[in-house]
C-alpha positions, -999 to +999 in steps of 0.1 A: -262+347+260-279+325+281-265+286+279-292+263+278-293+228+302-306+197+282-337+200+303-343+232+290-334+222+257-358+194+258-387+221+268-376+239+237-380+209+213-412+200+229-426+237+220-407+234+185-423+202+176-461+216+184-451+247+161-440+221+135-470+201+136-495+232+137-476+244+104-481+209+088-520+213+101-520+245+082-504+232+052-538+207+044-557+241+043-535+265+024-557+267-008-574+295-028-601+307-013-593+306+027-588+337+047-558+343+065-581+348+093-595+312+090-559+300+090-554+319+123-581+300+140-572+265+130-536+274+142-548+285+176-571+257+182-546+233+174-521+247+196-545+248+223-553+212+216-515+203+222-518+221+258-500+252+245-508+288+240-500+308+212-468+324+217-475+355+193-510+364+206-508+396+227-471+399+220-466+433+223-501+440+214-498+417+181-536+404+176-532+371+159-519+338+167-500+338+134-479+363+116-493+357+082-475+375+054-487+374+015-467+380-016-444+413-009-451+412+027-421+399+045-430+393+079-454+404+107-486+405+085-519+404+107-545+378+100-580+391+088-602+388+059-576+386+030-589+357+007-557+335-006-557+333-044-539+309-070-505+321-075-500+337-041-473+328-016-480+327+018-453+332+049-467+316+080-450+325+113-458+305+143-452+305+180-464+285+213-457+289+249-458+260+270-442+250+305-426+285+306-407+280+272-412+291+235-414+277+202-411+297+168-408+286+132-417+299+098-427+286+062-435+298+034-464+281+011-474+283-021-509+293-028-519+268-063-496+273-091-471+300-086-447+314-111-417+294-119-391+326-105-412+328-072-412+290-067-375+291-070-370+318-045-390+295-022-367+267-029-336+288-027-346+304+006-353+269+023-320+258+011-304+289+027-316+279+060-301+245+058-269+263+049-271+284+078-279+257+100-246+240+089-228+268+101-242+269+138-217+247+153-201+255+188-168+274+180-178+291+149-193+327+148-226+347+142-211+357+111-207+327+098-243+316+100-252+349+080-224+345+056-235+310+046-272+321+040-260+354+023-236+337-002-260+312-012-290+332-021-268+360-036-257+335-063-290+331-074-295+371-077-320+370-046-313+397-020-312+394+020-335+417+041-311+434+067-338+451+089-347+419+105-330+392+120-328+358+134-327+357+175-322+336+205-351+317+219-359+304+257-378+313+284-383+344+264-394+348+227-366+371+217-333+366+236-298+376+227-279+371+202-294+387+172-287+362+143-283+383+109-289+364+078-257+384+063-223+386+071-187+377+073-172+346+080-154+347+113-171+378+127-195+379+154-198+366+188-185+330+190-212+304+192-213+284+225-224+249+229-261+250+244-273+283+229-303+280+214-315+302+184-338+307+156-322+311+124-348+328+100-339+341+064-360+367+049-350+368+014-365+389-016-368+383-052-358+419-059-344+447-036-334+441-001-352+473+011-386+471+030-409+494+048-435+489+073-472+492+067-494+520+085-506+491+108-475+491+127-467+457+121-466+443+085-434+447+067-431+448+028-406+450+004-399+484-012-404+473-048-434+453-044-417+418-053-424+388-033-406+374-004-399+342+011-393+332+050-383+300+064-374+296+102-361+267+125-350+265+158-317+248+166-295+242+199-258+249+192-236+215+196-200+206+189-201+187+157-236+194+144-265+217+154-295+199+172-323+210+151-352+212+175-380+222+148-389+205+116-404+207+081-407+170+080-445+172+088-450+197+062-431+175+037-454+145+045-485+165+039-474+181+008-448+160-005-410+165-005-411+181-037-435+205-034-417+237-034 
């Protein structure tokens, strides 16, 4: 695990805030009738206007600036001609690259009016992310983060995807360690101060089982029920995690109680 200097962390914060503002820009456009490809173009244009590059585009051959995953798609959905409709939920995962560092954050948006149980899935998943962040303190362990998320969402009857996890971030988009969204308290690697990680619960309404589409990217729930995904980047500190990205800009666009 690579420990970051304060200078490293500020470069990561700059990227994280560009990603945060990009997601807020998209929040203005996530409405019935727009295509996922149109959202992708809006994001890429905005990222480039901030002097950054889309961190996902071309990464291991991925074609889009965003991963856009709708309803039962968990993550890694490819932007294209799909038209969003009322009642959909759409997970937007965004990355940037600037000055040799990366940014990475995700948010699941409601499209128009969604079913109450799906709205609750979004609310609980976002709240579980905050529970995980509370555990990202120097001296605690990786398992403490996953346990905090898992215990919270399972209390509501939701399930945690096991096949995909959070990760370290820095000069590479994905660094050590893996950060699972499940686990046991007091287990796993100890969290050192200066570690920078992306915590990203992927929580399903139904079964935790998933599969990959034939496109080689899109991950979907095995039972076809919706999945939610929220992600923030944090730096591990002694008493409280330093959260580098933020949902504040999204809340300003949509209102704090939108989910």
